[in-house]
LUMROTOR-944478 format. One line per field, with one value per residue (C-alpha): x, y, z; residue in one letter. Coordinates in pm, whole numbers. Layout:
N
c1: [X / ...]
c2: [Y / ...]
c3: [Z / ...]
type: [A / ...]
! end
This chain:
401
c1: [1734 / 1509 / 1571 / 1307 / 1049 / 881 / 520 / 644 / 974 / 979 / 1317 / 1328 / 1291 / 1144 / 795 / 677 / 788 / 657 / 307 / 342 / 386 / 48 / -123 / -49 / -161 / -499 / -550 / -316 / -289 / -13 / 197 / 573 / 695 / 1048 / 1170 / 1527 / 1638 / 2017 / 2002 / 2066 / 1705 / 1350 / 1155 / 1099 / 903 / 1122 / 931 / 1040 / 1395 / 1368 / 1048 / 938 / 1305 / 1405 / 1109 / 1159 / 790 / 942 / 1214 / 1401 / 1205 / 871 / 973 / 948 / 636 / 605 / 763 / 993 / 751 / 477 / 713 / 786 / 405 / 309 / 590 / 778 / 1160 / 1325 / 1669 / 1891 / 2195 / 2153 / 2172 / 1994 / 2223 / 2010 / 1656 / 1650 / 1239 / 1286 / 1419 / 1201 / 1536 / 1659 / 2046 / 2219 / 2555 / 2741 / 2557 / 2272 / 1937 / 1565 / 1312 / 971 / 634 / 576 / 799 / 794 / 1065 / 1055 / 1402 / 1317 / 1604 / 1957 / 2080 / 2225 / 2616 / 2747 / 2939 / 3186 / 3541 / 3511 / 3141 / 3239 / 3432 / 3464 / 3220 / 2974 / 2618 / 2400 / 2077 / 1819 / 1867 / 1818 / 2177 / 2222 / 1993 / 2205 / 2531 / 2404 / 2233 / 2570 / 2691 / 2430 / 2536 / 2407 / 2647 / 2802 / 2755 / 2599 / 2568 / 2239 / 2313 / 1971 / 1652 / 1393 / 1222 / 1532 / 1757 / 1415 / 1314 / 1703 / 1773 / 1483 / 1517 / 1889 / 1783 / 1547 / 1833 / 2055 / 2266 / 2381 / 2240 / 2307 / 2088 / 2249 / 2065 / 2049 / 1716 / 1544 / 1359 / 1264 / 1070 / 1086 / 970 / 624 / 613 / 476 / 743 / 563 / 540 / 887 / 1014 / 810 / 925 / 1301 / 1243 / 1064 / 1378 / 1615 / 1369 / 1409 / 1817 / 1890 / 2108 / 1974 / 2234 / 2016 / 2103 / 2422 / 2562 / 2878 / 3167 / 3403 / 3420 / 3775 / 3853 / 4049 / 4164 / 3908 / 3611 / 3486 / 3550 / 3250 / 3343 / 3055 / 3017 / 2942 / 3291 / 3206 / 3366 / 3174 / 3297 / 3119 / 3153 / 2849 / 2770 / 2468 / 2378 / 1976 / 1969 / 1697 / 1738 / 1733 / 1478 / 1694 / 1570 / 1945 / 1801 / 1458 / 1712 / 1927 / 1635 / 1448 / 1155 / 1019 / 1183 / 1132 / 1249 / 1149 / 1009 / 679 / 422 / 43 / -280 / -263 / 107 / 253 / 550 / 577 / 703 / 392 / 384 / 649 / 493 / 675 / 577 / 711 / 982 / 1135 / 766 / 618 / 244 / -58 / -204 / -574 / -682 / -477 / -477 / -31 / 227 / 400 / 633 / 607 / 851 / 670 / 591 / 203 / 269 / 498 / 242 / -37 / 120 / 315 / 17 / -204 / 74 / 126 / -286 / -249 / 21 / -208 / -460 / -648 / -667 / -742 / -641 / -423 / -675 / -600 / -469 / -167 / -64 / 248 / 352 / 629 / 677 / 901 / 932 / 559 / 454 / 338 / 133 / -42 / -31 / -196 / -255 / -4 / 206 / 367 / 446 / 425 / 32 / -202 / -194 / -481 / -396 / -702 / -536 / -705 / -378 / -117 / 160 / 53 / -293 / -503 / -506 / -337 / -442 / -246 / -497 / -436 / -687 / -895 / -912 / -781 / -477 / -349 / -407 / -154 / -363 / -109 / -160 / -469 / -511 / -761 / -875 / -753 / -1082 / -1243 / -882 / -928 / -1311 / -1216 / -955 / -1147 / -1470 / -1214 / -1464 / -1358 / -1368 / -1258 / -1150 / -1492 / -1571 / -1268 / -1251 / -1365 / -1407 / -1194 / -1184]
c2: [11941 / 11650 / 11341 / 11222 / 10984 / 10792 / 10664 / 10371 / 10215 / 9917 / 9706 / 9514 / 9701 / 9401 / 9296 / 9280 / 9599 / 9791 / 9620 / 9787 / 10106 / 10067 / 9885 / 10142 / 10439 / 10241 / 10339 / 10612 / 10909 / 11124 / 10884 / 10904 / 10631 / 10501 / 10241 / 10093 / 9828 / 9688 / 9703 / 9967 / 9941 / 10074 / 9778 / 9540 / 9223 / 8926 / 8659 / 8848 / 8784 / 8468 / 8487 / 8844 / 8982 / 8683 / 8607 / 8999 / 9057 / 9305 / 9540 / 9614 / 9907 / 9770 / 9525 / 9814 / 9796 / 10178 / 10475 / 10727 / 10982 / 10764 / 10780 / 11110 / 11220 / 10918 / 11110 / 10797 / 10797 / 10504 / 10455 / 10245 / 10028 / 10066 / 9762 / 9789 / 9616 / 9626 / 9681 / 9832 / 9738 / 9931 / 10256 / 10187 / 10207 / 10092 / 10134 / 10121 / 9978 / 10348 / 10413 / 10620 / 10574 / 10581 / 10629 / 10416 / 10316 / 10080 / 9812 / 9599 / 9339 / 9192 / 9091 / 8816 / 8530 / 8508 / 8246 / 7931 / 7909 / 7561 / 7437 / 7291 / 7397 / 7675 / 7754 / 8135 / 8155 / 8515 / 8466 / 8216 / 8369 / 8285 / 8407 / 8599 / 8983 / 9262 / 9294 / 8904 / 8935 / 9224 / 9017 / 8682 / 8883 / 9033 / 8674 / 8507 / 8475 / 8237 / 7935 / 7989 / 7697 / 7777 / 7487 / 7560 / 7405 / 7261 / 7150 / 7392 / 7692 / 7894 / 7645 / 7551 / 7845 / 7973 / 7664 / 7721 / 8082 / 8034 / 7787 / 7994 / 8250 / 7970 / 7932 / 7584 / 7487 / 7192 / 7147 / 6955 / 6827 / 6596 / 6450 / 6207 / 6514 / 6870 / 7042 / 6714 / 6962 / 6982 / 6750 / 6412 / 6168 / 6101 / 6469 / 6538 / 6239 / 6351 / 6664 / 6565 / 6446 / 6750 / 6969 / 6710 / 6746 / 7138 / 7054 / 7144 / 6873 / 6682 / 6545 / 6423 / 6239 / 6426 / 6701 / 6935 / 6826 / 7115 / 7438 / 7557 / 7800 / 7691 / 7935 / 8181 / 7880 / 7704 / 7302 / 7151 / 6814 / 6615 / 6397 / 6103 / 6186 / 6364 / 6658 / 6944 / 7241 / 7565 / 7960 / 8017 / 7881 / 7966 / 7834 / 7846 / 7594 / 7779 / 8074 / 8094 / 8314 / 8617 / 8630 / 8752 / 9103 / 8956 / 8680 / 8965 / 9165 / 8905 / 8804 / 8441 / 8240 / 7907 / 7871 / 8209 / 8510 / 8411 / 8637 / 8573 / 8610 / 8972 / 8943 / 9095 / 8915 / 8870 / 9203 / 9460 / 9668 / 9473 / 9319 / 9078 / 8928 / 8780 / 8501 / 8529 / 8511 / 8218 / 8283 / 8055 / 7964 / 8011 / 7750 / 7482 / 7534 / 7538 / 7739 / 7820 / 7999 / 8078 / 8212 / 8311 / 8670 / 8657 / 8588 / 8881 / 9085 / 8994 / 8963 / 9290 / 9472 / 9333 / 9372 / 9736 / 9790 / 9623 / 9816 / 10155 / 10005 / 9792 / 9457 / 9254 / 8838 / 8762 / 8494 / 8524 / 8192 / 8298 / 8078 / 8043 / 7985 / 7890 / 7911 / 7632 / 7659 / 7586 / 7428 / 7679 / 7604 / 7794 / 7642 / 7694 / 7527 / 7259 / 7148 / 6840 / 6493 / 6318 / 6358 / 6116 / 6230 / 6231 / 6392 / 6464 / 6514 / 6659 / 6631 / 6402 / 6610 / 6889 / 7027 / 6916 / 6956 / 6773 / 6722 / 6686 / 6489 / 6419 / 6177 / 6158 / 6593 / 6782 / 7031 / 7174 / 7222 / 7237 / 7364 / 7266 / 7527 / 7604 / 7980 / 8163 / 7870 / 7951 / 8038 / 7672 / 7564 / 7758 / 7670 / 7272 / 7322 / 7535 / 7283 / 7026 / 6751 / 6422 / 6350 / 6120 / 6056 / 6092 / 6418 / 6564 / 6437 / 6725 / 6975 / 7241 / 7267]
c3: [-3413 / -3310 / -3461 / -3711 / -3584 / -3899 / -3863 / -4072 / -4156 / -4403 / -4386 / -4701 / -5087 / -5225 / -5358 / -4986 / -4911 / -5201 / -5115 / -4811 / -4865 / -5141 / -4816 / -4586 / -4811 / -4879 / -4475 / -4371 / -4676 / -4492 / -4231 / -4280 / -4455 / -4507 / -4703 / -4658 / -4939 / -4985 / -5385 / -5586 / -5730 / -5632 / -5545 / -5873 / -5946 / -5963 / -6232 / -6514 / -6470 / -6519 / -6751 / -6984 / -6982 / -7160 / -7382 / -7512 / -7374 / -7111 / -7069 / -6763 / -6695 / -6708 / -6374 / -6112 / -5912 / -5902 / -6063 / -5807 / -5860 / -5734 / -5401 / -5400 / -5457 / -5193 / -4924 / -4936 / -4815 / -5037 / -4920 / -5152 / -5095 / -4702 / -4477 / -4147 / -3928 / -3600 / -3422 / -3080 / -3006 / -2616 / -2832 / -3150 / -3383 / -3641 / -3709 / -4038 / -4120 / -4122 / -3774 / -3862 / -3632 / -3801 / -3501 / -3578 / -3456 / -3692 / -3840 / -4083 / -4157 / -4519 / -4559 / -4791 / -4884 / -4966 / -5217 / -5088 / -5155 / -5314 / -5053 / -5229 / -5374 / -5590 / -5443 / -5415 / -5736 / -5942 / -6182 / -6065 / -6062 / -5788 / -5978 / -5758 / -5854 / -6115 / -6117 / -6184 / -6457 / -6622 / -6592 / -6725 / -7003 / -7101 / -7117 / -7276 / -7627 / -7892 / -7891 / -7589 / -7328 / -6996 / -6704 / -6486 / -6109 / -5947 / -6087 / -5918 / -5978 / -6078 / -6219 / -6459 / -6547 / -6611 / -6839 / -7058 / -7124 / -7190 / -7485 / -7583 / -7648 / -7848 / -7560 / -7515 / -7182 / -6950 / -6674 / -6342 / -6026 / -5771 / -5819 / -6029 / -6230 / -6273 / -5977 / -5792 / -5507 / -5674 / -5992 / -5965 / -6042 / -6392 / -6510 / -6378 / -6580 / -6911 / -6842 / -6871 / -7183 / -7283 / -7172 / -7367 / -7670 / -7616 / -7665 / -7272 / -7136 / -6836 / -6588 / -6309 / -6023 / -5954 / -5781 / -5833 / -5631 / -5700 / -5940 / -6078 / -6350 / -6672 / -6973 / -6887 / -6881 / -6594 / -6508 / -6300 / -6140 / -6015 / -5737 / -6023 / -6179 / -6487 / -6577 / -6767 / -6899 / -6959 / -7027 / -6789 / -6440 / -6297 / -5944 / -5839 / -5530 / -5298 / -5070 / -4714 / -4511 / -4394 / -3987 / -3896 / -3779 / -3626 / -3413 / -3299 / -3189 / -3009 / -3233 / -3260 / -3553 / -3671 / -4023 / -4076 / -3883 / -3694 / -3735 / -3619 / -3825 / -3894 / -3961 / -3643 / -3489 / -3126 / -3035 / -3076 / -3357 / -3560 / -3844 / -4111 / -4465 / -4772 / -4815 / -4465 / -4262 / -4157 / -4080 / -4025 / -4369 / -4338 / -4596 / -4482 / -4136 / -4063 / -4018 / -4338 / -4540 / -4925 / -5136 / -5421 / -5607 / -5526 / -5158 / -5097 / -5325 / -5101 / -4731 / -4827 / -4871 / -4591 / -4353 / -4444 / -4383 / -4069 / -3986 / -4024 / -3804 / -4013 / -3773 / -4037 / -4069 / -4360 / -4500 / -4910 / -5064 / -5262 / -5581 / -5801 / -6122 / -6339 / -6739 / -6908 / -7289 / -7424 / -7057 / -6773 / -6481 / -6161 / -5842 / -5515 / -5174 / -5063 / -5338 / -5228 / -5449 / -5124 / -5105 / -5297 / -5638 / -5905 / -6265 / -6478 / -6784 / -7075 / -7281 / -7102 / -6969 / -7112 / -7020 / -6751 / -6352 / -6111 / -5736 / -5457 / -5141 / -4792 / -4659 / -4949 / -4918 / -5144 / -5056 / -5339 / -5742 / -5997 / -6337 / -6625 / -6908 / -6807 / -6719 / -6556 / -6309 / -5973 / -5861 / -5911 / -5766 / -5424 / -5434 / -5412 / -5125 / -4862 / -4928 / -4766 / -4808 / -4923 / -5283 / -5499 / -5871 / -5975 / -5812 / -5932 / -6336 / -6514 / -6235 / -6373 / -6742]
type: [M / P / E / K / V / Y / K / Y / V / I / V / G / G / G / R / A / G / A / S / A / V / Q / G / I / R / E / I / D / A / S / G / S / I / L / V / V / G / L / E / G / H / L / P / Y / N / R / P / P / L / T / K / E / L / W / F / G / T / Q / K / V / E / D / V / F / V / D / S / R / D / F / Y / D / R / N / G / V / K / V / L / E / E / T / R / I / K / G / I / D / L / S / Q / R / T / A / A / D / A / K / G / K / T / Y / R / F / E / K / L / L / I / A / T / G / G / V / P / R / P / L / P / I / P / G / G / D / L / E / G / L / I / Y / Y / R / Y / L / D / D / Y / T / K / L / R / G / E / A / V / A / G / R / K / A / L / V / I / G / G / G / F / I / G / S / E / I / A / A / A / L / A / L / N / K / V / E / A / T / L / L / F / P / E / K / H / L / C / S / R / V / F / P / A / S / L / G / Q / A / M / N / A / Y / Y / E / G / Q / G / V / K / I / V / S / E / D / R / P / A / S / L / E / R / R / E / G / R / F / L / V / R / T / A / G / K / A / A / L / E / A / D / I / V / V / A / G / I / G / I / R / P / E / T / G / L / A / E / A / A / G / L / R / T / D / D / G / I / V / V / D / A / Q / L / Q / T / S / A / P / G / I / F / A / A / G / D / A / A / R / F / P / H / H / A / L / G / V / M / T / R / I / E / H / W / D / N / A / L / S / Q / G / K / Q / A / G / R / N / M / A / G / A / G / E / P / F / T / Y / M / P / Y / F / F / S / D / L / F / K / F / G / Y / E / A / V / G / E / I / D / P / R / L / E / I / F / A / D / W / Q / K / E / F / D / T / G / S / I / Y / Y / L / K / E / G / R / V / R / G / V / M / N / C / N / L / W / G / K / L / A / P / A / R / E / I / I / L / K / S / S / K / V / G / P / A / D / L / K / G / A / I / R]
! end
């Protein structure tokens, strides 16, 4: 019996892969689709893992992008708990870890990223949670009992959100990170220092400008020794120190990589008919005029859909400007463009360190905007970035309300 040839194979069962299915079906209603994912779940949205699931506003069944019935009705085969180990571009095949091969006409690599491990003794200790997946939420949720002590390592997106989520669920949380203040990759120093104080006011202990040196287990608990000679005990240790793009499959296949899988404006890799999208894709940012890689949900959603449309022949450039967002106790923000505190900063606060817009400028031109506790205001933020004209504080004051 001849081996089946899928018109579309999607390697990666995350948000980008799920969006690609939707994009393909917008153009091609019947072409055969295979989605291959590592996890034992259908594709799901990641933001609720650090937000709504902890706030009690969503249930686990709400996080899935589409139902199994959706995939069945749309003629999509989904393989779970399956790892693709190699791609043969000349034969147009992908082989899994058990040696089974899948033939394709078009391929999308949406392999995302994997958590960075702690490069210290005890960094592979059993019970340590590298927080990223739905199974990590399930494990942590079971352990996050009121009154227990948790140490969260990392002061970026995952660390700041998980520390807040645990504290809201009456877990005694300590946040350990090497920078001076929270979210140092996106917050200006003044806001970051204010957020340190805000977190401490919410009951989270902040240990900044320090990092873990070793981890060990003692009588069922964790003992973390830091470079600053502190000894921190905890019932739970969660690490969220970022991810690295999963490019190994692309590299082995001979595709061009550079801190991600390099794609063109149509999200096609250096090989015809092979596309990439999501956390692992390095793409030309239409509005900013630079090659970049974005590790956020909205990028995976929008880029995955565009990749799917282009796999099905749409031939459209990816020009969308993705945004990202966070919820930290009662402080939330939406941000778009280049959010880098090393740029020139103008903060238009309506209520200092609470409500307002922060502008990130280069040579007088707005490159990024962060709206703090201002919701539904991304359209004017995008317009300001796209204008690319030189502006000053007088032009930006009150521009977004």
